VOPAGU-2260 file (C-alpha; in pm, 1 decimal, decimal comma):
REM VOPAGU-2260
SITE   aa  ch    i         X         Y         Z
SITE  UNK   A    0    3673,4    4691,7    -905,4
SITE  UNK   A    1    3643,8    4313,6    -893,9
SITE  UNK   A    2    3369,6    4265,3   -1151,9
SITE  UNK   A    3    3341,2    3898,6   -1063,4
SITE  UNK   A    4    3176,7    4003,6    -735,4
SITE  UNK   A    5    2939,6    4256,9    -887,9
SITE  UNK   A    6    2570,0    4208,3    -813,5
SITE  UNK   A    7    2274,3    4259,3   -1046,3
SITE  UNK   A    8    2111,3    4601,3   -1050,1
SITE  UNK   A    9    1908,3    4647,0    -732,6
SITE  UNK   A   10    1611,8    4788,7    -921,0
SITE  UNK   A   11    1559,1    4454,0   -1095,1
SITE  UNK   A   12    1567,5    4246,2    -775,8
SITE  UNK   A   13    1300,4    4172,3    -514,1
SITE  UNK   A   14    1345,6    4392,7    -208,0
SITE  UNK   A   15    1237,6    4113,4      27,4
SITE  UNK   A   16    1423,1    3779,6      17,2
SITE  UNK   A   17    1181,2    3503,7     -88,7
SITE  UNK   A   18    1213,1    3134,0    -167,5
SITE  UNK   A   19    1119,1    3094,3    -532,8
SITE  UNK   A   20    1207,5    2729,1    -587,9
SITE  UNK   A   21    1215,6    2409,6    -383,8
SITE  UNK   A   22    1441,4    2124,7    -497,6
SITE  UNK   A   23    1394,6    1767,8    -378,8
SITE  UNK   A   24    1686,6    1593,1    -545,2
SITE  UNK   A   25    1630,7    1282,7    -334,6
SITE  UNK   A   26    1368,9    1304,1     -60,6
SITE  UNK   A   27    1106,3    1043,4      23,4
SITE  UNK   A   28     911,7     972,3    -298,6
SITE  UNK   A   29    1068,8    1263,0    -489,2
SITE  UNK   A   30    1372,4    1237,1    -712,4
SITE  UNK   A   31    1517,1    1528,9    -909,8
SITE  UNK   A   32    1199,0    1728,7    -843,9
SITE  UNK   A   33    1202,1    2105,8    -890,2
SITE  UNK   A   34     899,8    2306,0    -772,2
SITE  UNK   A   35     870,4    2677,3    -859,5
SITE  UNK   A   36     709,6    2870,4    -573,4
SITE  UNK   A   37     504,9    3185,3    -624,0
SITE  UNK   A   38     328,9    3412,8    -375,1
SITE  UNK   A   39      50,7    3151,0    -345,3
SITE  UNK   A   40     141,5    2790,2    -428,8
SITE  UNK   A   41     -80,0    2487,1    -366,6
SITE  UNK   A   42      24,1    2124,1    -401,1
SITE  UNK   A   43    -263,6    1896,0    -496,4
SITE  UNK   A   44    -277,7    1519,3    -527,3
SITE  UNK   A   45    -406,0    1198,7    -379,0
SITE  UNK   A   46    -273,9    1038,6     -61,1
SITE  UNK   A   47      86,0     927,9    -106,1
SITE  UNK   A   48     155,4    1155,7    -401,9
SITE  UNK   A   49     418,8    1354,9    -210,3
SITE  UNK   A   50     232,1    1673,2    -114,4
SITE  UNK   A   51     320,6    1665,1     252,7
SITE  UNK   A   52     677,4    1562,5     174,6
SITE  UNK   A   53     737,4    1886,4     -12,3
SITE  UNK   A   54     628,0    2093,9     287,2
SITE  UNK   A   55     830,9    1878,1     526,0
SITE  UNK   A   56    1145,7    1945,4     325,5
SITE  UNK   A   57    1068,8    2318,8     318,9
SITE  UNK   A   58    1012,1    2324,9     694,9
SITE  UNK   A   59    1333,6    2130,2     758,8
SITE  UNK   A   60    1532,4    2388,7     561,8
SITE  UNK   A   61    1360,9    2667,7     754,3
SITE  UNK   A   62    1444,4    2510,3    1089,2
SITE  UNK   A   63    1807,1    2457,7     990,2
SITE  UNK   A   64    1832,8    2821,4     882,2
SITE  UNK   A   65    1698,5    2919,2    1223,8
SITE  UNK   A   66    1985,1    2738,3    1398,2
SITE  UNK   A   67    1820,0    2405,0    1476,5
SITE  UNK   A   68    2024,6    2088,4    1470,5
SITE  UNK   A   69    1941,8    1815,5    1221,6
SITE  UNK   A   70    1761,9    1618,6    1494,0
SITE  UNK   A   71    1547,3    1920,2    1579,8
SITE  UNK   A   72    1483,4    2015,0    1217,4
SITE  UNK   A   73    1357,1    1668,0    1128,2
SITE  UNK   A   74    1160,0    1609,5    1449,7
SITE  UNK   A   75     821,9    1696,8    1285,0
SITE  UNK   A   76     871,6    1422,5    1022,8
SITE  UNK   A   77     694,3    1102,7    1123,4
SITE  UNK   A   78     955,2     828,0    1130,5
SITE  UNK   A   79    1242,8    1071,2    1171,8
SITE  UNK   A   80    1543,8    1107,0     941,7
SITE  UNK   A   81    1522,2     750,6     810,5
SITE  UNK   A   82    1174,7     827,7     670,7
SITE  UNK   A   83    1326,2    1106,3     458,1
SITE  UNK   A   84    1547,3     866,1     262,0
SITE  UNK   A   85    1409,6     803,5     -89,3
SITE  UNK   A   86    1196,2     495,5    -124,1
SITE  UNK   A   87    1387,8     183,1    -216,0
SITE  UNK   A   88    1724,4     357,6    -175,6
SITE  UNK   A   89    1994,6     101,7    -102,7
SITE  UNK   A   90    2282,4     164,7     138,7
SITE  UNK   A   91    2637,3     188,1       5,1
SITE  UNK   A   92    2923,4     -40,2     106,9
SITE  UNK   A   93    2956,2     144,9     438,9
SITE  UNK   A   94    2582,8     115,1     511,3
SITE  UNK   A   95    2513,9     483,9     444,7
SITE  UNK   A   96    2184,0     622,2     319,2
SITE  UNK   A   97    2062,7     979,0     300,1
SITE  UNK   A   98    1869,6    1248,9     115,3
SITE  UNK   A   99    1928,1    1580,7     -65,1
SITE  UNK   A  100    1714,2    1894,3     -53,6
SITE  UNK   A  101    1762,8    2255,7    -154,9
SITE  UNK   A  102    1603,0    2584,2    -252,2
SITE  UNK   A  103    1650,4    2903,1    -451,8
SITE  UNK   A  104    1616,6    3240,2    -280,3
SITE  UNK   A  105    1580,0    3563,2    -474,9
SITE  UNK   A  106    1627,3    3908,6    -327,4
SITE  UNK   A  107    1866,1    4205,1    -313,9
SITE  UNK   A  108    2166,7    3972,1    -348,6
SITE  UNK   A  109    2027,7    3822,0    -670,3
SITE  UNK   A  110    1959,5    3452,8    -723,9
SITE  UNK   A  111    2107,0    3238,3    -446,9
SITE  UNK   A  112    2091,7    2858,0    -441,6
SITE  UNK   A  113    2131,7    2641,4    -131,4
SITE  UNK   A  114    2166,2    2263,3    -149,1
SITE  UNK   A  115    2218,1    2024,0     141,8
SITE  UNK   A  116    2311,7    1654,3     143,6
SITE  UNK   A  117    2223,4    1469,7     464,7
SITE  UNK   A  118    2334,0    1126,5     577,4
SITE  UNK   A  119    2046,5     967,2     770,2
SITE  UNK   A  120    2208,1     629,3     841,1
SITE  UNK   A  121    2406,6     501,8    1022,3
SITE  UNK   A  122    2462,3     844,4    1181,7
SITE  UNK   A  123    2265,7    1162,6    1116,2
SITE  UNK   A  124    2494,5    1432,5     979,7
SITE  UNK   A  125    2536,1    1689,4     704,3
SITE  UNK   A  126    2779,1    1543,1     452,9
SITE  UNK   A  127    2770,6    1822,9     197,7
SITE  UNK   A  128    2639,1    2175,8     152,9
SITE  UNK   A  129    2669,4    2421,9    -132,1
SITE  UNK   A  130    2574,0    2790,0    -147,0
SITE  UNK   A  131    2599,7    2950,2    -489,6
SITE  UNK   A  132    2535,1    3299,0    -621,3
SITE  UNK   A  133    2661,9    3548,6    -877,0
SITE  UNK   A  134    2782,2    3260,6   -1092,1
SITE  UNK   A  135    3018,8    3107,8    -836,4
SITE  UNK   A  136    3030,6    2870,5    -542,6
SITE  UNK   A  137    3030,3    3082,8    -228,4
SITE  UNK   A  138    3035,1    2802,9      29,1
SITE  UNK   A  139    3095,1    2430,5       4,3
SITE  UNK   A  140    3130,0    2170,3     275,9
SITE  UNK   A  141    3234,1    1806,3     261,5
SITE  UNK   A  142    3274,8    1522,0     506,3
SITE  UNK   A  143    3645,1    1433,0     494,3
SITE  UNK   A  144    3689,8    1222,3     806,1
SITE  UNK   A  145    3388,2    1012,1     918,1
SITE  UNK   A  146    3551,1     981,1    1260,3
SITE  UNK   A  147    3513,4    1353,2    1329,3
SITE  UNK   A  148    3186,5    1533,5    1403,4
SITE  UNK   A  149    3281,1    1814,4    1163,5
SITE  UNK   A  150    3279,6    1889,8     793,1
SITE  UNK   A  151    3545,5    2080,7     604,7
SITE  UNK   A  152    3404,8    2413,1     487,6
SITE  UNK   A  153    3548,1    2642,8     221,6
SITE  UNK   A  154    3406,2    2986,8     145,4
SITE  UNK   A  155    3488,3    3248,7    -114,0
SITE  UNK   A  156    3714,9    3531,3       4,1
SITE  UNK   A  157    3857,0    3701,9    -308,3
SITE  UNK   A  158    4129,0    3866,0     -99,1
SITE  UNK   A  159    4493,0    3778,5     -39,4
SITE  UNK   A  160    4362,4    3425,3      24,8
SITE  UNK   A  161    4100,7    3333,9    -239,2
SITE  UNK   A  162    3931,5    3069,0     -22,6
SITE  UNK   A  163    3903,7    3035,0     354,2
SITE  UNK   A  164    3883,6    2686,1     502,6
SITE  UNK   A  165    3766,2    2586,1     848,0
SITE  UNK   A  166    3582,8    2299,5    1020,7
SITE  UNK   A  167    3211,2    2339,6    1092,5
SITE  UNK   A  168    2973,5    2118,3    1297,7
SITE  UNK   A  169    2818,2    1834,8    1098,9
SITE  UNK   A  170    2471,7    1876,6    1253,8
SITE  UNK   A  171    2414,6    2245,2    1170,2
SITE  UNK   A  172    2360,6    2442,5     850,2
SITE  UNK   A  173    2688,3    2604,3     749,3
SITE  UNK   A  174    2512,9    2888,6     568,3
SITE  UNK   A  175    2348,6    2997,3     895,2
SITE  UNK   A  176    2689,9    3003,1    1065,7
SITE  UNK   A  177    2865,3    3219,0     805,4
SITE  UNK   A  178    2760,1    3557,9     952,0
SITE  UNK   A  179    2950,4    3454,1    1267,2
SITE  UNK   A  180    3259,9    3346,5    1072,4
SITE  UNK   A  181    3299,8    3596,1     788,3
SITE  UNK   A  182    3436,8    3941,5     864,7
SITE  UNK   A  183    3308,9    4112,8     548,0
SITE  UNK   A  184    3636,4    4295,6     479,2
SITE  UNK   A  185    3674,9    4201,5     111,9
SITE  UNK   A  186    3433,7    4221,6    -179,8
SITE  UNK   A  187    3425,3    3842,3    -187,2
SITE  UNK   A  188    3345,0    3816,5     181,9
SITE  UNK   A  189    3067,5    4072,0     145,8
SITE  UNK   A  190    2927,6    3873,0    -144,3
SITE  UNK   A  191    2924,5    3558,7      71,0
SITE  UNK   A  192    2762,7    3741,6     362,1
SITE  UNK   A  193    2494,8    3895,5     142,4
SITE  UNK   A  194    2402,1    3558,9      -9,2
SITE  UNK   A  195    2404,6    3374,9     324,6
SITE  UNK   A  196    2196,8    3639,8     501,2
SITE  UNK   A  197    1947,0    3646,2     214,0
SITE  UNK   A  198    1897,8    3268,9     234,4
SITE  UNK   A  199    1870,2    3271,1     613,2
SITE  UNK   A  200    1622,9    3562,1     624,6
SITE  UNK   A  201    1394,5    3403,8     364,1
SITE  UNK   A  202    1396,0    3063,6     532,5
SITE  UNK   A  203    1363,5    3185,2     890,8
SITE  UNK   A  204    1052,5    3386,1     802,2
SITE  UNK   A  205     845,3    3065,5     786,2
SITE  UNK   A  206     546,2    2976,8    1003,4
SITE  UNK   A  207     431,4    2616,0     973,1
SITE  UNK   A  208      64,7    2606,6    1071,9
SITE  UNK   A  209    -160,6    2309,1    1150,3
SITE  UNK   A  210    -471,2    2423,0    1343,2
SITE  UNK   A  211    -591,0    2148,3    1578,8
SITE  UNK   A  212    -962,8    2196,3    1656,8
SITE  UNK   A  213    -953,6    1946,2    1943,2
SITE  UNK   A  214    -691,6    2163,9    2116,8
SITE  UNK   A  215    -844,3    2496,8    2019,0
SITE  UNK   A  216   -1160,0    2423,1    2219,5
SITE  UNK   A  217    -972,7    2428,3    2551,3
SITE  UNK   A  218    -928,8    2752,5    2751,2
SITE  UNK   A  219    -594,5    2932,5    2709,9
SITE  UNK   A  220    -378,5    3129,7    2949,9
SITE  UNK   A  221    -468,4    3496,2    2906,3
SITE  UNK   A  222    -101,9    3602,3    2876,8
SITE  UNK   A  223     -24,9    3345,9    2604,7
SITE  UNK   A  224     -38,4    3603,1    2324,9
SITE  UNK   A  225     172,8    3451,7    2044,4
SITE  UNK   A  226     -20,0    3209,3    1824,5
SITE  UNK   A  227     137,4    2864,5    1815,5
SITE  UNK   A  228     141,6    2629,1    1520,0
SITE  UNK   A  229    -151,9    2423,3    1650,0
SITE  UNK   A  230    -348,0    2744,4    1725,7
SITE  UNK   A  231    -439,8    2594,8    2063,8
SITE  UNK   A  232    -404,0    2937,9    2229,9
SITE  UNK   A  233    -635,2    3108,4    1980,7
SITE  UNK   A  234    -854,2    3254,8    2256,4
SITE  UNK   A  235    -565,4    3445,5    2415,8
SITE  UNK   A  236    -447,8    3577,0    2079,1
SITE  UNK   A  237    -795,3    3702,6    1990,5
SITE  UNK   A  238    -809,1    3881,8    2324,9
SITE  UNK   A  239    -482,7    4053,4    2239,1
SITE  UNK   A  240    -541,9    4144,4    1874,1
SITE  UNK   A  241    -893,4    4276,6    1940,4
SITE  UNK   A  242    -741,8    4571,8    2126,2
SITE  UNK   A  243    -427,0    4625,2    1918,3
SITE  UNK   A  244    -580,3    4723,6    1584,7
SITE  UNK   A  245    -951,9    4787,0    1542,9
SITE  UNK   A  246    -926,0    4798,0    1162,4
SITE  UNK   A  247    -747,7    4465,8    1134,9
SITE  UNK   A  248    -981,9    4304,0    1386,2
SITE  UNK   A  249   -1287,9    4425,8    1194,8
SITE  UNK   A  250   -1142,7    4276,7     875,7
SITE  UNK   A  251   -1089,3    3946,8    1058,0
SITE  UNK   A  252   -1449,2    3944,9    1184,1
SITE  UNK   A  253   -1573,5    4006,2     829,8
SITE  UNK   A  254   -1355,0    3727,2     688,8
SITE  UNK   A  255   -1470,8    3481,7     956,3
SITE  UNK   A  256   -1833,9    3576,2     894,4
SITE  UNK   A  257   -1792,5    3487,2     528,2
SITE  UNK   A  258   -1702,3    3129,3     619,4
SITE  UNK   A  259   -1931,6    3058,1     913,9
SITE  UNK   A  260   -2299,9    2975,7     926,2
SITE  UNK   A  261   -2503,4    3277,1    1025,2
SITE  UNK   A  262   -2386,1    3636,0    1078,8
SITE  UNK   A  263   -2075,2    3716,2    1284,7
SITE  UNK   A  264   -2050,4    4060,8    1441,8
SITE  UNK   A  265   -1765,3    4011,5    1690,1
SITE  UNK   A  266   -1485,5    3780,9    1807,4
SITE  UNK   A  267   -1357,6    3824,6    2159,6
SITE  UNK   A  268   -1206,4    3654,7    2462,6
SITE  UNK   A  269   -1410,5    3589,7    2773,8
SITE  UNK   A  270   -1230,2    3578,9    3109,1
SITE  UNK   A  271   -1239,4    3262,8    3320,1
SITE  UNK   A  272   -1111,2    3177,0    3667,6
SITE  UNK   A  273    -739,4    3118,7    3717,4
SITE  UNK   A  274    -616,2    3361,0    3451,2
SITE  UNK   A  275    -764,7    3169,0    3158,0
SITE  UNK   A  276    -981,6    3289,4    2870,1
SITE  UNK   A  277   -1209,0    3127,7    2615,4
SITE  UNK   A  278   -1295,7    3262,8    2273,1
SITE  UNK   A  279   -1653,8    3356,9    2191,7
SITE  UNK   A  280   -1832,4    3454,2    1874,2
SITE  UNK   A  281   -2114,5    3708,7    1870,8
SITE  UNK   A  282   -2378,6    3647,4    1606,6
SITE  UNK   A  283   -2714,9    3785,4    1507,4
SITE  UNK   A  284   -2927,3    3952,3    1775,5
SITE  UNK   A  285   -2622,9    3957,5    2004,3
SITE  UNK   A  286   -2623,5    3581,7    2064,5
SITE  UNK   A  287   -2288,7    3470,9    2210,1
SITE  UNK   A  288   -2148,5    3129,3    2114,7
SITE  UNK   A  289   -1828,9    2986,3    2268,4
SITE  UNK   A  290   -1589,1    2881,4    1995,5
SITE  UNK   A  291   -1564,0    2534,1    2150,3
SITE  UNK   A  292   -1914,6    2468,5    2011,4
SITE  UNK   A  293   -1809,7    2534,0    1652,0
SITE  UNK   A  294   -1734,5    2253,6    1410,6
SITE  UNK   A  295   -1383,8    2151,5    1311,6
SITE  UNK   A  296   -1413,1    2322,2     975,0
SITE  UNK   A  297   -1520,8    2654,5    1125,5
SITE  UNK   A  298   -1238,9    2645,7    1380,1
SITE  UNK   A  299    -972,2    2566,4    1119,6
SITE  UNK   A  300   -1110,7    2833,2     889,8
SITE  UNK   A  301   -1104,1    3094,1    1167,9
SITE  UNK   A  302    -749,6    3004,8    1270,5
SITE  UNK   A  303    -614,5    3021,8     914,4
SITE  UNK   A  304    -781,1    3359,0     858,8
SITE  UNK   A  305    -611,5    3485,8    1174,7
SITE  UNK   A  306    -269,6    3360,4    1061,0
SITE  UNK   A  307    -298,2    3521,3     718,6
SITE  UNK   A  308    -419,6    3854,8     854,5
SITE  UNK   A  309    -197,9    3910,9    1158,6
SITE  UNK   A  310     167,3    3856,1    1063,8
SITE  UNK   A  311     489,6    3764,5    1248,2
SITE  UNK   A  312     425,4    3998,8    1541,8
SITE  UNK   A  313     131,6    3782,1    1647,2
SITE  UNK   A  314     273,9    3441,6    1552,0
SITE  UNK   A  315     502,3    3227,9    1766,7
SITE  UNK   A  316     804,0    3234,7    1535,6
SITE  UNK   A  317    1159,8    3363,0    1538,4
SITE  UNK   A  318    1225,3    3572,3    1227,9
SITE  UNK   A  319    1560,5    3741,6    1171,1
SITE  UNK   A  320    1553,6    4003,6    1447,4
SITE  UNK   A  321    1844,9    4197,2    1299,2
SITE  UNK   A  322    1648,8    4264,5     977,5
SITE  UNK   A  323    1372,1    4524,0     963,5
SITE  UNK   A  324    1021,3    4370,7     930,7
SITE  UNK   A  325     970,1    4573,0     612,7
SITE  UNK   A  326    1254,1    4372,7     456,5
SITE  UNK   A  327    1106,2    4033,4     543,8
SITE  UNK   A  328     823,9    3825,6     400,8
SITE  UNK   A  329     614,7    3590,9     612,8
SITE  UNK   A  330     576,5    3250,1     446,9
SITE  UNK   A  331     293,0    3037,3     584,6
SITE  UNK   A  332     315,5    2659,7     535,7
SITE  UNK   A  333     -13,7    2471,2     573,0
SITE  UNK   A  334     -38,7    2097,4     515,7
SITE  UNK   A  335    -408,0    2033,6     447,1
SITE  UNK   A  336    -525,0    2386,4     373,3
SITE  UNK   A  337    -876,7    2262,6     293,3
SITE  UNK   A  338    -894,0    1989,6     559,9
SITE  UNK   A  339   -1239,6    1984,4     724,7
SITE  UNK   A  340   -1352,1    2282,3     513,4
SITE  UNK   A  341   -1665,1    2278,9     300,2
SITE  UNK   A  342   -1649,2    2418,0     -56,5
SITE  UNK   A  343   -1766,0    2763,4      49,4
SITE  UNK   A  344   -1505,0    2790,0     323,9
SITE  UNK   A  345   -1232,8    2668,1      87,1
SITE  UNK   A  346   -1333,2    2929,0    -168,3
SITE  UNK   A  347   -1345,2    3212,8      86,0
SITE  UNK   A  348   -1010,8    3113,6     238,1
SITE  UNK   A  349    -843,3    3093,8    -101,1
SITE  UNK   A  350    -982,1    3437,3    -191,6
SITE  UNK   A  351    -849,8    3581,1     134,1
SITE  UNK   A  352    -509,4    3418,9      77,5
SITE  UNK   A  353    -491,1    3561,9    -274,3
SITE  UNK   A  354    -574,0    3907,5    -145,3
SITE  UNK   A  355    -318,8    3894,7     137,2
SITE  UNK   A  356     -41,6    3749,8     -81,8
SITE  UNK   A  357     -94,0    4025,3    -337,4
SITE  UNK   A  358      55,2    4277,3     -94,7
SITE  UNK   A  359     394,6    4105,7    -107,9
SITE  UNK   A  360     461,3    4068,0     264,9
SITE  UNK   A  361     279,3    3732,4     296,9
SITE  UNK   A  362     332,0    3413,8      95,3
SITE  UNK   A  363     146,6    3084,5     129,2
SITE  UNK   A  364     256,5    2733,2      39,7
SITE  UNK   A  365      -3,5    2468,7     114,6
SITE  UNK   A  366    -136,9    2128,8      24,6
SITE  UNK   A  367    -496,4    2058,1     -70,9
SITE  UNK   A  368    -702,1    1750,7    -149,3
SITE  UNK   A  369    -733,8    1634,3    -506,7
SITE  UNK   A  370   -1093,6    1752,9    -530,1
SITE  UNK   A  371   -1042,1    2114,5    -428,3
SITE  UNK   A  372   -1143,6    2365,5    -694,2
SITE  UNK   A  373    -864,9    2625,0    -710,2
SITE  UNK   A  374   -1046,2    2943,9    -809,0
SITE  UNK   A  375    -718,8    3140,8    -813,8
SITE  UNK   A  376    -490,7    2906,1    -992,8
SITE  UNK   A  377    -292,3    2997,3   -1296,1
SITE  UNK   A  378      38,0    2891,8   -1431,2
SITE  UNK   A  379     154,6    2668,4   -1567,7
SITE  UNK   A  380     371,1    2504,0   -1302,1
SITE  UNK   A  381     574,4    2212,2   -1432,6
SITE  UNK   A  382     794,7    2060,1   -1161,4
SITE  UNK   A  383    1074,2    1850,7   -1308,7
SITE  UNK   A  384    1102,9    1500,3   -1171,8
SITE  UNK   A  385     783,5    1508,8    -967,7
SITE  UNK   A  386     543,6    1219,2    -946,7
SITE  UNK   A  387     299,6    1308,8   -1220,5
SITE  UNK   A  388     247,8    1601,9   -1454,5
SITE  UNK   A  389     166,9    1949,2   -1328,1
SITE  UNK   A  390    -171,2    2080,3   -1431,5
SITE  UNK   A  391    -337,5    2413,4   -1383,3
SITE  UNK   A  392    -686,1    2496,5   -1263,9
SITE  UNK   A  393    -921,1    2769,0   -1377,3
SITE  UNK   A  394    -897,2    3146,6   -1403,0
SITE  UNK   A  395    -795,7    3366,2   -1110,4
SITE  UNK   A  396   -1000,8    3549,2    -852,1
SITE  UNK   A  397    -931,2    3864,5    -653,8
SITE  UNK   A  398    -565,1    3918,6    -565,5
SITE  UNK   A  399    -271,3    3717,3    -694,9
SITE  UNK   A  400    -332,4    3402,4    -893,5
SITE  UNK   A  401    -235,6    3078,5    -724,5
SITE  UNK   A  402      -3,4    2822,5    -878,8
SITE  UNK   A  403    -160,3    2477,4    -849,5
SITE  UNK   A  404      98,1    2197,5    -859,8
SITE  UNK   A  405     -83,6    1871,9    -935,9
SITE  UNK   A  406     117,8    1568,6    -823,6
SITE  UNK   A  407    -142,9    1326,1    -957,9
SITE  UNK   A  408    -172,0     985,7    -797,2
């Protein structure tokens, strides 16, 4: 047996691949920053402290793992790839500037680390990638010839040929391509496949959510049953989920009632002409209120409750289809978790998140304003190289305890 390829005992490893650390070696305002990620992690700080940047890097990694090109992965970042370059970074003699991001994924394959170096200028391309696990480098790529749109990749084989080399596209994540390139015939190849698949599964199981109240008030097509990131088709999704699971729907109604003014006894979709529906809320004495009359805070609160309580089968996302749902964990990214929410809504939402994350199949990484009281925070969380010390809020509430990463000012 090749002991160099042996994996840790399965009993000591998480059964679902999860991202446990985010590394921003050089990204926007972050340099050499390392952020541990738990089941419920909240970044807090003033405007410009780097909260949103952390989630943007996480989402970019998730999109790359899902097969997106660099252009597509960085499309949500205002300013594009150039905006990801660290502040005040100077170009080299060839006019090149870029950034570096990475993550750690833990699961059945043990601890796996993925790091990516991206050149943003003058041309957008991956110039280096490294996948490590079991104490060795499993994949490395490097840009050898700037005139070619490829990088030279080398992955561990541990067979008659210890390393396999081949060109890979310079605008895609090499780790996501390995399952198509590696046969899995040797112990080394199986080690590489296990690590690559673990990283891809954990990163692809991400749903970036930003409820947009101004869009949620419009009617939705009745057949539009997968909730999008902006939650603009909320009405159609409520019409679907109301009939799929009465228990889950009742729990959603109760959660929404805890954050809205007045009692809530039902949430449903009301048919309109042309195949459209609108969402309505039933309150005390049977009074029906269209959701378009609710305030921004109530709409965002409702949408986030729905995301946390429904799961990938209801969300417009593309998890790893070849992996059983029981082996995957949904990770929800929310920039501005408490945006538009009053203190009561923030508290109720955080309690719900803690309860849902406790089950292990849902994780939440979000940003909050500097003034939010984190009733579930515990720690400590001490990110290396971040802008400001990490501090921890008060004692926990029901469910898991949230890690509050304070980026200061």
